[in-house]
Residue, then its C-alpha position, 0 to 999 in steps of 0.5 A: m695807682r697804675e692798673k696792671v697790664s697783662v697779656v696772654m700768649l697762647k701756643l701749645g705747639g711743637l718744639g720748633d714752633l715754640l723756638m721760632l716764636t721766641p724772637a717775637i716774645r723777646a721783642y714784645k717784652k723789650s717793647f713793653p717791659e711794664v706788661e706782664i707776659n703770661f704764656i700758656i704752653g703744652k706740658s710736652n714742650e714746657q721745657v722750651l721756655r724754661n728760664n726764659p726771662y721774657v716770660d713772667k708767668l708760665y701756665v701749663v696745660d695737658d696738650f696730650k689730652i687736647f690733641r689725642g684724648n677722647l672727647a671727654a678729655k678734650f672738653s675737660e682740658a679746654f674748660n681748664l684752659i678757659r678757666i686759666i685765661r679768665d683767672i689771668s684776666p688779660n687785657k689782650i691775648f695773642i693766639l699763635h695757632r691758626d685753627w679757629r677753635w683756639n680763637f673761640i676758646s679765647f672768645l669764651a674766656g672773655v678777652k676783649e682784644r684777640y690777636g691772631f692769624k687770618r687763615d682759618l675761617r678768615g680770623l673768626f672770633l678775633t678782633h685783630t687779624v694779620e695776613t701771611s703767605q707761604e713765602e714768609h718764614e714762620i719767625i716773620k709770621y709770628l712777628k707780624i701778629f705782635s706788630m699789630q700792636k702800636g709801639f712794637k719793635e722787632d729785635g732780630i731773629t735770634m731764637d732763645i734757649f736759656p741753659s742753667e749752670q746745672d745743665q752745663e755741669t750735667l753735660r760735662d759729666i756726660l761728654g767726658n773728653f769727647f770734644e777734645k779731638e777733631d771737629i764734631i758733626a751732629i746728626s739727628p735722625g729722629g724728631a718730627a713728632n709732637a703731642k699732636e702727631e707722629m710725622d714719619i713723612k718728614r723723616w729722611p730714611i734711616e738707611y740713608y743716615l747710616l750710609l752718611v755716617e759711614k761715609i763721614l767716618r770713612e772719608t774724613n777725620y770728623r767725629i759724629l754726635l747723634i742727638g735726639g730725645k728718648n723716643d729717638i733712641r730707636f733711630t740713633k741705635k741703628l747708626l752706631v757703627n763700630d767706631q770710637r768717633i761716634l757718640d750717641l746722646a739721644g735721650k741723655t740730654n734735655i733741650q738746654q743741654t742739647y743746645l749747649v752741645l750743638k754750639q760746640c759742633k761745626a755743623l748739624v744734619a737734620h730733616d725738618s724737626g725740633p732738633m733742626h730748630i735747636g741747631a738753628a737756635a745754636a746758630i751753627p750751620v745746618v744742612s736741613l732736609f725737606g720734603p712735605t713741608y715748604p722750606k721757605e717757611y721753616h728752614p734755619i736762617t740764623n747762620p748764613k752758611s745753613i743750606f736746605i735741600w728740597k726736591g719738592e719743586k720737581l714733584p707736583c705733590s710737594p709741599c703737601y703739608k697744608n692747614g696743619k695736615f699731612p696726606n697719607c703718603k706711603s712712598k715718601e718720594c720727596m725724601h727718598r730723592i735726596t741722595v746721600d752723596e748730595v748731603f755729604n757734599t753739601l756738608m763738606e762745602i760747609m765744613k770748608 
């Protein structure tokens, strides 16, 4: 009887990170269909991999405790993570974090083959490491980790989200006949938050979004769909001008439903955030706005019409996101330099 072969993939990251990882998950399962894939994910974003046929078993840990809990909570959940890995008893583990402490946890769990990035402390506690550069997209970086295993074959860069029939039915009830008239432009003014931190530094100013909404409604016949999670209602409600051509879906749809909605839109405007990556997964044109993060690593690449706007090359401080940390910046000059007219004109070029 053949011995069962299993691997663990470990990633407690934000929504966008997990979506950019899905091409590698799919490629690994197609390359090694006999291998059982056990994915360990944070509960804040477990929905991202819901219904994913390329993951055999999904294990959920409390990422809020790990990233924001007190010392006792952090240690408690870390030991829980070690226990989960030991119970699975995998042949290999792929650590999709860059912090060396995740490598150490995998080492303590007793996994013999440990694959990951060579960045932090030069891949300490790993048996297989890979070098990446800032000029490579995150999708490519994740693929490089798995490509260290002989026999791995890439399977494109399409990002996976798998809605259910219930998601489609729920969406029909929410939308009504909104999509029956004129083309729809989606706008996401929120996001840029995860279990680890709130990243207001990545957000385009809300007053700029309001001016953009007013300009679109004033100068075009397009309709506008506002998207986001429950925590983004505080942003979208500021954009609800007195016009029947705008609909606010923030907090009303899950990731799968948001994906289905975006597939029906002509374009999306968003700063670097989870909703931006859902738009990329939906393969629609995205106008993405960058400041503290380097666009070459994260910008949507699934639709050739997608365009990113970044003024960081004119500032000595941008990109300032390094080794998973942002500086304490009050001015957000890199985001303020992106003008409403520039975003509007870029959007209109795409809409042609």
